[in-house]
N, CA, C and O of each residue as an XYZ file, in Angstrom:
960
protein
N     -14.918     -8.057      6.325
C     -15.703     -6.831      6.258
C     -14.805     -5.670      5.846
O     -13.678     -5.564      6.330
N     -15.289     -4.792      4.953
C     -14.509     -3.649      4.496
C     -15.083     -2.353      5.067
O     -14.371     -1.620      5.753
N     -16.334     -2.062      4.801
C     -16.955     -0.837      5.275
C     -17.189     -0.925      6.776
O     -17.397     -2.009      7.322
N     -17.152      0.223      7.434
C     -17.334      0.256      8.868
C     -17.954      1.589      9.237
O     -17.520      2.638      8.759
N     -18.973      1.549     10.092
C     -19.609      2.782     10.528
C     -18.616      3.624     11.310
O     -17.928      3.125     12.200
N     -18.547      4.890     10.976
C     -17.612      5.786     11.648
C     -18.207      6.212     12.984
O     -19.334      6.704     13.022
N     -17.479      6.034     14.072
C     -18.014      6.387     15.387
C     -18.054      7.895     15.589
O     -17.367      8.649     14.899
N     -18.868      8.321     16.545
C     -18.913      9.732     16.891
C     -17.717     10.137     17.743
O     -17.284     11.289     17.711
N     -17.188      9.187     18.502
C     -16.043      9.493     19.363
C     -15.175      8.253     19.499
O     -15.669      7.126     19.462
N     -13.870      8.476     19.656
C     -12.931      7.368     19.755
C     -11.790      7.761     20.683
O     -11.424      8.931     20.787
N     -11.240      6.756     21.351
C     -10.074      6.945     22.208
C      -8.993      5.973     21.766
O      -9.232      4.771     21.657
N      -7.803      6.503     21.512
C      -6.641      5.701     21.152
C      -5.774      5.568     22.401
O      -5.363      6.574     22.979
N      -5.493      4.333     22.821
C      -4.669      4.094     24.005
C      -3.419      3.338     23.569
O      -3.500      2.193     23.122
N      -2.260      3.987     23.701
C      -0.992      3.386     23.282
C       0.070      3.667     24.335
O      -0.149      4.435     25.271
N       1.215      3.036     24.167
C       2.293      3.167     25.144
C       3.113      4.429     24.932
O       3.383      5.159     25.886
N       3.518      4.697     23.678
C       4.516      5.735     23.408
C       4.050      6.725     22.342
O       3.215      6.384     21.504
N       4.587      7.959     22.369
C       4.457      8.810     21.194
C       5.024      8.076     19.976
O       6.085      7.456     20.058
N       4.344      8.146     18.895
C       4.578      7.551     17.569
C       3.963      6.169     17.398
O       3.857      5.696     16.267
N       3.548      5.493     18.492
C       2.934      4.170     18.336
C       1.694      4.228     17.448
O       1.527      3.397     16.555
N       0.831      5.202     17.693
C      -0.402      5.297     16.910
C      -0.119      5.671     15.463
O      -0.822      5.226     14.556
N       0.909      6.490     15.242
C       1.225      6.895     13.874
C       1.751      5.723     13.053
O       1.511      5.657     11.848
N       2.448      4.819     13.674
C       2.904      3.621     12.972
C       1.748      2.669     12.664
O       1.847      1.881     11.724
N       0.670      2.721     13.419
C      -0.326      1.645     13.365
C      -1.716      2.092     12.931
O      -2.223      1.590     11.928
N      -2.347      3.009     13.643
C      -3.776      3.281     13.437
C      -4.069      4.671     12.887
O      -5.237      5.038     12.764
N      -3.049      5.453     12.554
C      -3.260      6.861     12.223
C      -4.052      7.076     10.944
O      -4.734      8.093     10.813
N      -3.982      6.147      9.998
C      -4.796      6.286      8.791
C      -6.271      6.220      9.109
O      -7.069      6.980      8.561
N      -6.631      5.310      9.995
C      -8.024      5.198     10.445
C      -8.434      6.436     11.226
O      -9.517      6.980     11.010
N      -7.572      6.880     12.131
C      -7.866      8.073     12.916
C      -8.127      9.264     12.008
O      -9.097      9.994     12.212
N      -7.277      9.472     11.007
C      -7.446     10.606     10.098
C      -8.745     10.491      9.304
O      -9.430     11.489      9.080
N      -9.081      9.270      8.878
C     -10.337      9.070      8.135
C     -11.539      9.381      9.017
O     -12.505     10.001      8.574
N     -11.469      8.951     10.249
C     -12.595      9.173     11.156
C     -12.729     10.644     11.552
O     -13.836     11.181     11.544
N     -11.613     11.307     11.901
C     -11.729     12.716     12.287
C     -12.185     13.566     11.113
O     -12.917     14.539     11.294
N     -11.757     13.205      9.920
C     -12.197     13.927      8.722
C     -13.711     13.848      8.561
O     -14.339     14.766      8.033
N     -14.290     12.736      9.024
C     -15.741     12.541      8.922
C     -16.494     13.059     10.150
O     -17.710     12.894     10.251
N     -15.772     13.684     11.079
C     -16.441     14.306     12.215
C     -16.285     13.597     13.542
O     -16.839     14.049     14.544
N     -15.547     12.497     13.581
C     -15.328     11.777     14.831
C     -14.429     12.607     15.747
O     -13.416     13.147     15.305
N     -14.801     12.705     17.015
C     -13.963     13.350     18.017
C     -13.040     12.301     18.611
O     -13.500     11.350     19.242
N     -11.736     12.471     18.411
C     -10.765     11.453     18.821
C      -9.850     11.987     19.911
O      -9.362     13.114     19.829
N      -9.623     11.170     20.929
C      -8.737     11.492     22.043
C      -7.586     10.500     22.044
O      -7.798      9.295     21.903
N      -6.369     11.002     22.202
C      -5.197     10.137     22.353
C      -4.841     10.037     23.834
O      -4.845     11.036     24.553
N      -4.534      8.820     24.280
C      -4.002      8.602     25.619
C      -2.651      7.922     25.483
O      -2.561      6.809     24.964
N      -1.597      8.588     25.949
C      -0.237      8.069     25.909
C       0.142      7.635     27.317
O       0.200      8.458     28.230
N       0.397      6.358     27.493
C       0.731      5.866     28.827
C       2.091      6.367     29.289
O       2.271      6.637     30.476
N       3.052      6.498     28.379
C       4.373      7.031     28.705
C       4.676      8.209     27.796
O       3.991      8.434     26.798
N       5.715      8.959     28.157
C       6.184     10.055     27.315
C       7.271      9.603     26.352
O       7.835     10.422     25.626
N       7.571      8.303     26.338
C       8.653      7.828     25.489
C      10.002      8.371     25.935
O      10.881      8.620     25.111
N      10.162      8.553     27.247
C      11.331      9.282     27.748
C      12.602      8.447     27.883
O      13.580      8.903     28.476
N      12.597      7.223     27.338
C      13.826      6.431     27.285
C      14.225      6.100     25.851
O      15.209      5.394     25.630
N      13.478      6.599     24.885
C      13.670      6.202     23.491
C      14.701      7.010     22.744
O      14.390      7.604     21.712
N      15.930      7.046     23.243
C      16.980      7.780     22.545
C      18.340      7.181     22.877
O      18.580      6.718     23.992
N      19.231      7.202     21.873
C      20.627      6.812     22.080
C      21.550      8.028     21.946
O      22.769      7.879     21.854
N      20.974      9.212     21.937
C      21.758     10.435     21.754
C      22.597     10.715     23.000
O      22.055     10.761     24.104
N      23.895     10.900     22.846
C      24.740     11.204     24.006
C      24.276     12.479     24.717
O      23.984     13.487     24.073
N      24.212     12.423     26.043
C      23.843     13.593     26.824
C      22.353     13.814     26.979
O      21.942     14.700     27.729
N      21.525     13.030     26.287
C      20.077     13.178     26.410
C      19.632     12.761     27.809
O      20.177     11.821     28.387
N      18.642     13.463     28.345
C      18.060     13.108     29.637
C      16.605     12.704     29.460
O      15.972     13.054     28.464
N      16.078     11.965     30.429
C      14.667     11.570     30.384
C      13.760     12.797     30.357
O      12.776     12.830     29.618
N      14.087     13.791     31.150
C      13.230     14.976     31.235
C      13.178     15.716     29.903
O      12.107     16.091     29.424
N      14.342     15.917     29.321
C      14.386     16.628     28.033
C      13.698     15.823     26.940
O      12.928     16.372     26.152
N      13.975     14.513     26.889
C      13.387     13.683     25.838
C      11.869     13.611     25.987
O      11.143     13.673     24.995
N      11.390     13.481     27.220
C       9.946     13.438     27.424
C       9.265     14.691     26.920
O       8.197     14.619     26.312
N       9.877     15.850     27.170
C       9.306     17.112     26.693
C       9.299     17.176     25.172
O       8.324     17.620     24.566
N      10.392     16.732     24.558
C      10.470     16.718     23.096
C       9.378     15.832     22.509
O       8.692     16.218     21.563
N       9.227     14.666     23.067
C       8.293     13.702     22.482
C       6.833     14.101     22.706
O       5.970     13.772     21.892
N       6.557     14.798     23.789
C       5.199     15.312     23.968
C       4.880     16.349     22.894
O       3.783     16.351     22.335
N       5.835     17.228     22.608
C       5.626     18.223     21.546
C       5.440     17.548     20.189
O       4.579     17.946     19.404
N       6.253     16.524     19.917
C       6.134     15.805     18.643
C       4.783     15.123     18.519
O       4.186     15.120     17.443
N       4.295     14.546     19.610
C       2.998     13.869     19.544
C       1.869     14.856     19.293
O       0.946     14.573     18.528
N       1.944     16.001     19.931
C       0.907     17.015     19.694
C       0.934     17.499     18.246
O      -0.113     17.742     17.646
N       2.137     17.636     17.690
C       2.248     18.050     16.284
C       1.660     16.990     15.364
O       0.972     17.318     14.398
N       1.929     15.715     15.659
C       1.362     14.628     14.851
C      -0.154     14.620     14.951
O      -0.843     14.406     13.953
N      -0.674     14.850     16.148
C      -2.124     14.861     16.326
C      -2.772     16.011     15.561
O      -3.883     15.869     15.050
N      -2.090     17.141     15.480
C      -2.629     18.264     14.700
C      -2.783     17.894     13.235
O      -3.756     18.286     12.592
N      -1.831     17.143     12.708
C      -1.918     16.676     11.321
C      -3.138     15.782     11.131
O      -3.798     15.828     10.093
N      -3.433     14.968     12.145
C      -4.494     13.957     12.039
C      -5.875     14.473     12.430
O      -6.863     13.755     12.274
N      -5.962     15.699     12.932
C      -7.248     16.232     13.359
C      -7.646     15.820     14.760
O      -8.827     15.848     15.106
N      -6.658     15.432     15.581
C      -6.902     15.051     16.975
C      -6.549     16.245     17.853
O      -5.425     16.746     17.807
N      -7.514     16.701     18.658
C      -7.318     17.924     19.432
C      -7.169     17.698     20.927
O      -6.964     18.653     21.676
N      -7.266     16.470     21.366
C      -7.151     16.157     22.796
C      -6.114     15.063     22.973
O      -6.263     13.964     22.438
N      -5.050     15.366     23.733
C      -3.978     14.407     23.994
C      -3.725     14.376     25.493
O      -3.516     15.418     26.114
N      -3.743     13.180     26.075
C      -3.498     13.008     27.502
C      -2.235     12.173     27.679
O      -2.108     11.095     27.099
N      -1.312     12.673     28.477
C      -0.089     11.945     28.807
C      -0.177     11.502     30.262
O      -0.297     12.333     31.162
N      -0.118     10.197     30.491
C      -0.215      9.687     31.851
C       1.112      9.745     32.603
O       1.121      9.696     33.833
N       2.224      9.847     31.894
C       3.494     10.112     32.536
C       4.220      8.930     33.135
O       5.145      9.110     33.928
N       3.815      7.707     32.769
C       4.572      6.541     33.220
C       5.909      6.508     32.477
O       6.026      7.035     31.370
N       6.908      5.889     33.091
C       8.230      5.848     32.475
C       8.303      4.837     31.340
O       7.849      3.699     31.460
N       8.884      5.286     30.241
C       9.150      4.441     29.082
C      10.048      3.279     29.492
O      11.034      3.454     30.207
N       9.681      2.088     29.021
C      10.480      0.902     29.292
C      10.131      0.190     30.573
O      10.622     -0.911     30.822
N       9.278      0.804     31.405
C       8.931      0.230     32.707
C       7.435     -0.016     32.863
O       6.969     -0.347     33.953
N       6.676      0.146     31.771
C       5.220      0.068     31.873
C       4.769     -1.347     32.204
O       5.265     -2.325     31.643
N       3.819     -1.435     33.125
C       3.220     -2.702     33.515
C       1.699     -2.535     33.556
O       1.218     -1.443     33.860
N       0.930     -3.590     33.257
C      -0.537     -3.492     33.310
C      -1.044     -3.590     34.746
O      -1.733     -4.542     35.114
N      -0.693     -2.594     35.541
C      -1.015     -2.586     36.964
C      -2.440     -2.097     37.210
O      -3.092     -1.561     36.315
N      -2.906     -2.294     38.441
C      -4.196     -1.736     38.836
C      -4.161     -0.209     38.778
O      -5.167      0.421     38.453
N      -3.021      0.381     39.088
C      -2.898      1.840     39.014
C      -3.129      2.337     37.594
O      -3.875      3.294     37.386
N      -2.495      1.696     36.616
C      -2.695      2.092     35.220
C      -4.129      1.826     34.788
O      -4.735      2.651     34.104
N      -4.673      0.688     35.178
C      -6.069      0.399     34.825
C      -6.997      1.470     35.386
O      -7.917      1.928     34.709
N      -6.747      1.858     36.618
C      -7.570      2.890     37.258
C      -7.456      4.210     36.512
O      -8.462      4.889     36.307
N      -6.250      4.587     36.103
C      -6.073      5.820     35.334
C      -6.871      5.781     34.034
O      -7.480      6.777     33.642
N      -6.864      4.636     33.373
C      -7.581      4.516     32.106
C      -9.092      4.493     32.313
O      -9.836      5.060     31.512
N      -9.547      3.848     33.370
C     -10.983      3.877     33.688
C     -11.442      5.319     33.915
O     -12.504      5.723     33.443
N     -10.636      6.078     34.635
C     -10.978      7.488     34.882
C     -11.141      8.241     33.563
O     -12.083      9.019     33.412
N     -10.247      8.023     32.619
C     -10.315      8.736     31.347
C     -11.478      8.254     30.488
O     -12.143      9.058     29.836
N     -11.726      6.958     30.484
C     -12.868      6.436     29.729
C     -14.164      7.020     30.270
O     -15.044      7.395     29.496
N     -14.291      7.102     31.585
C     -15.514      7.682     32.161
C     -15.601      9.187     31.928
O     -16.695      9.736     31.797
N     -14.460      9.846     31.878
C     -14.456     11.288     31.634
C     -14.845     11.610     30.190
O     -15.714     12.448     29.950
N     -14.199     10.942     29.230
C     -14.411     11.281     27.821
C     -15.508     10.465     27.159
O     -16.052     10.886     26.138
N     -15.851      9.296     27.722
C     -16.974      8.479     27.277
C     -16.935      8.156     25.780
O     -17.895      8.436     25.064
N     -15.844      7.575     25.310
C     -15.725      7.271     23.871
C     -16.656      6.138     23.447
O     -16.940      5.215     24.209
N     -17.110      6.242     22.224
C     -17.909      5.161     21.650
C     -17.038      3.938     21.383
O     -17.456      2.805     21.621
N     -15.812      4.177     20.883
C     -14.899      3.071     20.588
C     -13.526      3.367     21.174
O     -13.174      4.520     21.424
N     -12.764      2.307     21.385
C     -11.374      2.408     21.814
C     -10.509      1.648     20.820
O     -10.863      0.547     20.397
N      -9.376      2.232     20.447
C      -8.385      1.564     19.607
C      -7.136      1.327     20.446
O      -6.651      2.239     21.115
N      -6.620      0.113     20.410
C      -5.421     -0.202     21.169
C      -4.682     -1.361     20.513
O      -5.058     -1.819     19.434
N      -3.630     -1.828     21.173
C      -2.772     -2.870     20.608
C      -3.089     -4.231     21.199
O      -3.730     -4.330     22.245
N      -2.641     -5.268     20.530
C      -2.867     -6.644     20.959
C      -1.815     -7.031     22.008
O      -0.631     -7.118     21.682
N      -2.228     -7.264     23.254
C      -1.243     -7.607     24.282
C      -0.657     -9.000     24.134
O       0.323     -9.329     24.802
N      -1.236     -9.819     23.276
C      -0.732    -11.189     23.097
C       0.265    -11.296     21.958
O       0.866    -12.351     21.757
N       0.449    -10.208     21.203
C       1.318    -10.237     20.031
C       2.768    -10.035     20.464
O       3.129     -8.969     20.962
N       3.591    -11.053     20.276
C       4.978    -10.996     20.728
C       5.972    -10.912     19.577
O       6.903    -10.108     19.619
N       5.783    -11.741     18.544
C       6.729    -11.773     17.429
C       6.072    -11.247     16.154
O       4.922    -11.564     15.850
N       6.841    -10.428     15.410
C       6.397     -9.927     14.109
C       7.471    -10.292     13.098
O       8.568     -9.734     13.118
N       7.155    -11.222     12.221
C       8.141    -11.646     11.231
C       9.352    -12.262     11.903
O       9.249    -12.928     12.933
N      10.512    -12.019     11.286
C      11.756    -12.592     11.794
C      12.674    -11.558     12.430
O      13.785    -11.887     12.847
N      12.214    -10.294     12.506
C      13.150     -9.257     12.940
C      12.574     -8.279     13.955
O      13.172     -7.231     14.199
N      11.410     -8.597     14.562
C      10.859     -7.654     15.536
C      10.181     -8.407     16.663
O       9.269     -9.202     16.436
N      10.639     -8.148     17.888
C       9.976     -8.637     19.097
C       9.215     -7.467     19.700
O       9.801     -6.425     19.996
N       7.924     -7.637     19.880
C       7.068     -6.535     20.306
C       7.511     -5.982     21.656
O       7.777     -6.733     22.594
N       7.583     -4.671     21.737
C       8.024     -3.968     22.944
C       7.113     -4.329     24.120
O       5.892     -4.349     23.960
N       7.674     -4.613     25.289
C       6.830     -4.952     26.442
C       5.871     -3.833     26.833
O       4.786     -4.104     27.348
N       6.258     -2.569     26.596
C       5.333     -1.467     26.889
C       4.096     -1.528     26.000
O       2.995     -1.206     26.448
N       4.266     -1.941     24.732
C       3.111     -2.063     23.837
C       2.130     -3.088     24.395
O       0.921     -2.860     24.432
N       2.673     -4.207     24.821
C       1.821     -5.270     25.360
C       1.144     -4.827     26.655
O      -0.030     -5.121     26.880
N       1.886     -4.123     27.502
C       1.315     -3.663     28.765
C       0.198     -2.657     28.537
O      -0.838     -2.723     29.200
N       0.394     -1.722     27.605
C      -0.636     -0.730     27.318
C      -1.901     -1.381     26.771
O      -3.013     -1.025     27.161
N      -1.720     -2.346     25.855
C      -2.879     -3.040     25.306
C      -3.635     -3.813     26.363
O      -4.865     -3.784     26.396
N      -2.905     -4.511     27.234
C      -3.565     -5.276     28.284
C      -4.324     -4.357     29.240
O      -5.465     -4.645     29.602
N      -3.699     -3.261     29.648
C      -4.358     -2.335     30.565
C      -5.586     -1.698     29.919
O      -6.611     -1.507     30.574
N      -5.478     -1.370     28.631
C      -6.618     -0.767     27.933
C      -7.795     -1.726     27.879
O      -8.930     -1.338     28.157
N      -7.528     -2.978     27.523
C      -8.610     -3.953     27.449
C      -9.207     -4.218     28.824
O     -10.424     -4.357     28.953
N      -8.369     -4.288     29.850
C      -8.879     -4.511     31.199
C      -9.717     -3.331     31.682
O     -10.666     -3.510     32.446
N      -9.365     -2.128     31.237
C     -10.110     -0.941     31.657
C     -11.493     -0.871     31.043
O     -12.443     -0.431     31.691
N     -11.615     -1.309     29.780
C     -12.917     -1.188     29.100
C     -13.761     -2.447     29.225
O     -14.976     -2.389     29.033
N     -13.155     -3.573     29.542
C     -13.902     -4.836     29.584
C     -13.545     -5.612     30.851
O     -12.624     -6.429     30.850
N     -14.290     -5.345     31.942
C     -15.478     -4.485     32.018
C     -15.338     -3.297     32.953
O     -16.348     -2.662     33.256
N     -14.136     -2.958     33.433
C     -14.001     -2.081     34.596
C     -14.754     -0.756     34.466
O     -15.474     -0.368     35.386
N     -14.601     -0.060     33.342
C     -15.199      1.272     33.210
C     -16.716      1.244     33.291
O     -17.337      2.252     33.629
N     -17.314      0.108     32.985
C     -18.774     -0.009     32.974
C     -19.345     -0.478     34.312
O     -20.564     -0.591     34.444
N     -18.507     -0.752     35.300
C     -18.966     -1.325     36.571
C     -19.221     -0.214     37.597
O     -18.268      0.406     38.069
N     -20.483      0.051     37.951
C     -20.790      1.189     38.824
C     -20.231      1.067     40.240
O     -20.019      2.082     40.904
N     -19.990     -0.148     40.710
C     -19.478     -0.325     42.069
C     -17.955     -0.363     42.126
O     -17.382     -0.459     43.211
N     -17.296     -0.288     40.982
C     -15.837     -0.286     40.937
C     -15.346      1.145     40.760
O     -15.653      1.786     39.755
N     -14.594      1.647     41.720
C     -14.065      3.006     41.691
C     -15.150      4.050     41.370
O     -14.996      4.826     40.427
N     -16.232      4.074     42.137
C     -17.300      5.035     41.839
C     -16.835      6.486     41.914
O     -17.454      7.368     41.319
N     -15.755      6.735     42.636
C     -15.234      8.103     42.750
C     -14.643      8.616     41.442
O     -14.349      9.806     41.323
N     -14.466      7.739     40.466
C     -13.886      8.145     39.184
C     -14.924      8.650     38.189
O     -14.577      9.053     37.079
N     -16.186      8.630     38.579
C     -17.216      9.117     37.678
C     -18.236      8.058     37.323
O     -18.105      6.895     37.706
N     -19.256      8.472     36.584
C     -20.332      7.563     36.204
C     -19.801      6.485     35.269
O     -18.952      6.761     34.422
N     -20.297      5.255     35.418
C     -19.821      4.175     34.546
C     -20.120      4.463     33.078
O     -21.066      5.177     32.745
N     -19.287      3.890     32.211
C     -19.473      4.067     30.771
C     -19.156      2.766     30.062
O     -18.140      2.130     30.343
N     -20.021      2.369     29.145
C     -19.810      1.168     28.339
C     -19.262      1.571     26.971
O     -19.970      2.177     26.166
N     -18.035      1.242     26.721
C     -17.464      1.395     25.378
C     -18.184      0.422     24.453
O     -18.380     -0.742     24.803
N     -18.573      0.891     23.288
C     -19.355      0.042     22.371
C     -18.496     -1.025     21.692
O     -18.851     -2.203     21.662
N     -17.344     -0.579     21.140
C     -16.513     -1.492     20.362
C     -15.043     -1.206     20.646
O     -14.664     -0.081     20.970
N     -14.236     -2.232     20.521
C     -12.789     -2.090     20.647
C     -12.150     -2.566     19.348
O     -12.512     -3.615     18.815
N     -11.198     -1.788     18.847
C     -10.460     -2.135     17.635
C      -9.019     -2.442     18.048
O      -8.317     -1.575     18.569
N      -8.590     -3.665     17.815
C      -7.290     -4.131     18.273
C      -6.385     -4.329     17.061
O      -6.655     -5.174     16.208
N      -5.317     -3.551     16.989
C      -4.394     -3.700     15.868
C      -3.307     -4.699     16.239
O      -3.017     -4.918     17.415
N      -2.720     -5.292     15.222
C      -1.648     -6.243     15.444
C      -2.112     -7.638     15.788
O      -1.299     -8.494     16.136
N      -3.416     -7.882     15.696
C      -3.945     -9.207     15.989
C      -3.936    -10.069     14.732
O      -4.188     -9.569     13.636
N      -3.652    -11.340     14.882
C      -3.550    -12.232     13.734
C      -4.875    -12.701     13.167
O      -4.902    -13.432     12.177
N      -5.984    -12.287     13.788
C      -7.316    -12.665     13.300
C      -8.164    -11.422     13.062
O      -9.150    -11.206     13.768
N      -7.798    -10.599     12.076
C      -8.555     -9.365     11.838
C      -9.963     -9.660     11.329
O     -10.201    -10.657     10.649
N     -10.886     -8.768     11.676
C     -12.266     -8.892     11.220
C     -12.744     -7.643     10.481
O     -13.799     -7.667      9.847
N     -11.976     -6.548     10.558
C     -12.370     -5.289      9.942
C     -11.178     -4.703      9.195
O     -10.070     -4.641      9.727
N     -11.416     -4.275      7.964
C     -10.404     -3.587      7.161
C     -10.895     -2.173      6.911
O     -11.971     -1.981      6.345
N     -10.109     -1.171      7.329
C     -10.484      0.228      7.133
C      -9.717      0.772      5.936
O      -8.491      0.680      5.884
N     -10.430      1.330      4.987
C      -9.814      1.914      3.794
C      -9.132      3.226      4.174
O      -9.798      4.177      4.583
N      -7.818      3.280      4.042
C      -7.070      4.492      4.379
C      -6.398      5.093      3.149
O      -5.434      5.849      3.266
N      -6.911      4.751      1.974
C      -6.317      5.247      0.732
C      -6.261      6.766      0.702
O      -5.281      7.343      0.229
N      -7.312      7.421      1.206
C      -7.373      8.885      1.164
C      -6.614      9.554      2.292
O      -6.445     10.773      2.280
N      -6.149      8.779      3.275
C      -5.506      9.397      4.439
C      -4.106      8.858      4.727
O      -3.475      9.279      5.697
N      -3.616      7.943      3.909
C      -2.302      7.363      4.198
C      -1.193      8.414      4.109
O      -0.196      8.330      4.828
N      -1.366      9.398      3.232
C      -0.361     10.458      3.163
C      -0.320     11.254      4.465
O       0.751     11.680      4.898
N      -1.478     11.456      5.091
C      -1.520     12.130      6.386
C      -0.846     11.282      7.458
O      -0.182     11.811      8.349
N      -1.018      9.969      7.370
C      -0.357      9.072      8.319
C       1.158      9.242      8.252
O       1.821      9.344      9.284
N       1.698      9.272      7.049
C       3.136      9.445      6.884
C       3.569     10.828      7.367
O       4.599     10.959      8.028
N       2.796     11.851      7.043
C       3.128     13.205      7.495
C       3.146     13.285      9.015
O       4.032     13.907      9.600
N       2.161     12.651      9.652
C       2.114     12.649     11.115
C       3.304     11.905     11.703
O       3.877     12.337     12.703
N       3.674     10.799     11.092
C       4.811     10.028     11.588
C       6.101     10.847     11.501
O       6.969     10.740     12.367
N       6.219     11.651     10.466
C       7.417     12.483     10.313
C       7.543     13.543     11.409
O       8.629     14.076     11.638
N       6.435     13.845     12.083
C       6.500     14.812     13.174
C       7.356     14.297     14.328
O       7.836     15.080     15.148
N       7.544     12.995     14.389
C       8.344     12.395     15.458
C       9.820     12.402     15.049
O      10.440     11.353     14.874
N      10.357     13.601     14.904
C      11.707     13.756     14.344
C      12.772     13.123     15.223
O      13.788     12.649     14.715
N      12.556     13.109     16.538
C      13.560     12.517     17.426
C      13.702     11.022     17.192
O      14.730     10.435     17.530
N      12.684     10.405     16.621
C      12.707      8.972     16.356
C      13.017      8.659     14.891
O      13.647      7.646     14.589
N      12.578      9.519     13.996
C      12.752      9.269     12.569
C      14.167      9.572     12.095
O      14.700      8.872     11.235
N      14.772     10.613     12.654
C      16.085     11.022     12.162
C      16.023     11.324     10.673
O      15.141     12.058     10.227
N      16.935     10.776      9.911
C      16.974     10.978      8.459
C      16.169      9.926      7.699
O      16.078      9.975      6.472
N      15.589      8.981      8.426
C      14.871      7.879      7.777
C      13.523      8.344      7.255
O      12.787      9.043      7.952
N      13.203      7.960      6.037
C      11.918      8.264      5.420
C      11.033      7.018      5.542
O      11.338      5.988      4.941
N       9.933      7.099      6.316
C       9.103      5.919      6.540
C       8.106      5.635      5.432
O       7.341      4.676      5.531
N       8.092      6.445      4.378
C       7.030      6.360      3.373
C       6.905      4.967      2.770
O       5.813      4.400      2.743
N       8.004      4.416      2.289
C       7.944      3.123      1.613
C       7.412      2.030      2.537
O       6.598      1.208      2.116
N       7.856      2.012      3.773
C       7.408      0.988      4.704
C       5.924      1.117      5.026
O       5.199      0.122      5.028
N       5.468      2.343      5.300
C       4.062      2.551      5.664
C       3.144      2.216      4.490
O       2.115      1.565      4.672
N       3.508      2.653      3.302
C       2.697      2.334      2.127
C       2.730      0.834      1.843
O       1.725      0.253      1.434
N       3.873      0.220      2.059
C       3.977     -1.220      1.822
C       3.103     -2.028      2.758
O       2.408     -2.948      2.327
N       3.135     -1.689      4.044
C       2.274     -2.380      5.009
C       0.809     -2.224      4.635
O       0.052     -3.196      4.627
N       0.413     -0.983      4.323
C      -0.997     -0.715      4.031
C      -1.443     -1.385      2.736
O      -2.584     -1.832      2.626
N      -0.545     -1.453      1.757
C      -0.887     -2.135      0.502
C      -1.081     -3.625      0.752
O      -2.003     -4.235      0.211
N      -0.225     -4.202      1.560
C      -0.354     -5.624      1.880
C      -1.673     -5.899      2.596
O      -2.350     -6.882      2.295
N      -2.037     -5.041      3.536
C      -3.325     -5.200      4.224
C      -4.489     -5.045      3.251
O      -5.445     -5.820      3.286
N      -4.402     -4.037      2.382
C      -5.503     -3.768      1.468
C      -5.703     -4.846      0.430
O      -6.822     -5.074     -0.029
N      -4.615     -5.517      0.052
C      -4.686     -6.567     -0.961
C      -5.691     -7.640     -0.585
O      -6.340     -8.222     -1.454
N      -5.820     -7.902      0.702
C      -6.730     -8.958      1.170
C      -8.180     -8.667      0.819
O      -8.982     -9.587      0.654
N      -8.521     -7.362      0.704
C      -9.912     -6.976      0.460
C     -10.082     -6.114     -0.781
O     -11.120     -5.474     -0.949
N      -9.085     -6.088     -1.649
C      -9.195     -5.319     -2.876
C      -9.119     -3.820     -2.675
O      -9.671     -3.060     -3.471
N      -8.438     -3.378     -1.614
C      -8.269     -1.960     -1.338
C      -6.829     -1.560     -1.656
O      -5.905     -2.358     -1.502
N      -6.652     -0.330     -2.095
C      -5.296      0.133     -2.384
C      -4.453      0.152     -1.109
O      -3.325     -0.340     -1.083
N      -5.034      0.738     -0.039
C      -4.331      0.826      1.242
C      -5.338      0.654      2.375
O      -6.429      1.224      2.338
N      -4.967     -0.130      3.374
C      -5.903     -0.404      4.466
C      -5.157     -0.610      5.773
O      -3.970     -0.938      5.791
N      -5.882     -0.407      6.867
C      -5.471     -0.843      8.198
C      -6.483     -1.876      8.661
O      -7.673     -1.765      8.367
N      -6.013     -2.868      9.374
C      -6.925     -3.935      9.763
C      -6.889     -4.133     11.274
O      -5.881     -3.891     11.938
N      -8.035     -4.584     11.791
C      -8.225     -4.712     13.225
C      -9.058     -5.947     13.550
O      -9.845     -6.415     12.728
N      -8.876     -6.451     14.729
C      -9.850     -7.353     15.311
C     -10.832     -6.482     16.087
O     -10.448     -5.793     17.032
N     -12.088     -6.515     15.688
C     -13.113     -5.705     16.333
C     -13.878     -6.561     17.331
O     -14.336     -7.658     17.010
N     -14.008     -6.040     18.545
C     -14.764     -6.721     19.588
C     -15.964     -5.865     19.975
O     -15.829     -4.671     20.241
N     -17.133     -6.487     20.001
C     -18.342     -5.799     20.438
C     -18.483     -5.936     21.948
O     -18.595     -7.047     22.466
N     -18.477     -4.809     22.654
C     -18.803     -4.816     24.081
C     -20.274     -4.463     24.282
O     -20.875     -4.817     25.296
N     -20.838     -3.767     23.312
C     -22.277     -3.528     23.240
C     -22.700     -3.924     21.842
O     -22.244     -3.324     20.868
N     -23.558     -4.916     21.721
C     -24.006     -5.357     20.414
C     -24.874     -4.284     19.764
O     -25.510     -3.503     20.473
N     -24.917     -4.225     18.430
C     -25.708     -3.195     17.747
C     -27.164     -3.143     18.203
O     -27.750     -2.063     18.283
N     -27.747     -4.294     18.500
C     -29.147     -4.289     18.917
C     -29.338     -3.825     20.360
O     -30.471     -3.662     20.812
N     -28.239     -3.610     21.086
C     -28.300     -3.100     22.443
C     -28.028     -1.598     22.517
O     -28.214     -0.988     23.570
N     -27.595     -1.009     21.426
C     -27.108      0.365     21.466
C     -28.154      1.342     21.987
O     -27.806      2.286     22.697
N     -29.408      1.143     21.658
C     -30.444      2.082     22.055
C     -30.727      2.068     23.536
O     -31.288      3.024     24.072
N     -30.340      0.978     24.218
C     -30.649      0.917     25.648
C     -29.404      1.096     26.504
O     -29.497      1.077     27.731
N     -28.225      1.273     25.877
C     -27.007      1.509     26.649
C     -26.862      2.971     26.981
O     -27.610      3.803     26.467
N     -25.888      3.304     27.854
C     -25.789      4.686     28.323
C     -25.309      5.602     27.207
O     -25.165      6.806     27.416
C-alpha cells in the first residue's frame, strides 16, 4: 500500500531526542503539513548520549530537550512531553506503561507511531539500542490494550482506543508513506540535534535510506511501517 489516510491526531513515542528525526520525521512533517496535530513523547532526555569531557547528565539533558523542541518546530510539532527517565536505563516497566497510558488518555491520539521492540540487528554494523526496544514495547503495551481498558488505572482519565499503530523498523512493512516533499525538512530537523550530529552531515544517509524504501513502491523517497489496526475502519463510527 502506498497512499494512506492522514490522521487528525498522532502521538510519536520514542526513547531519545533525535530518534524520531532519524526514523519517522518525514511522515510527521507530511501529516502536520496536512493539518494533523502531532504530539511527541520522549521517554528519556538522552542524558547519557555524550563522550564530551566534563559533560554532566543534567547539562546534557537540558541541551537535548532544547534540541528536540527546535527539531519539532521545523516539523510543525507543537507539543513535546519529556518523561524524564534516564538514558541507557530504560525498561518497559509498569511505571512507564502507566505514564504512557496517562498521556494517551490525555491527548487521545488517533494513531501512535513507535519503534519495533523485536528489532535487534540492522545490517552488519548496528545493534539496536535497548532503550529503543524498551520504548517500543512500553508504547505497544500502553495502547494494546491498556489505555482502552476502563477498569485499569481509572484515575488516569477516560479510556481511549487508539485507532492504528505505525511501527517503524519492522521487517514486514505494510504501509509506505511518500516523504518526497518533506525529506528536506527531516534532514533539517535532524540537524537541530547538534550535540549528536557534530560536524557530520546526515543528508546522504537519510536520502539513501528513503530512496531505498521508496524503490519498493516506485516512490522517490518513502518511510515504511508495519500498520496495526486496533480499531478496524468499519468500527470507527462506534468507537470513542
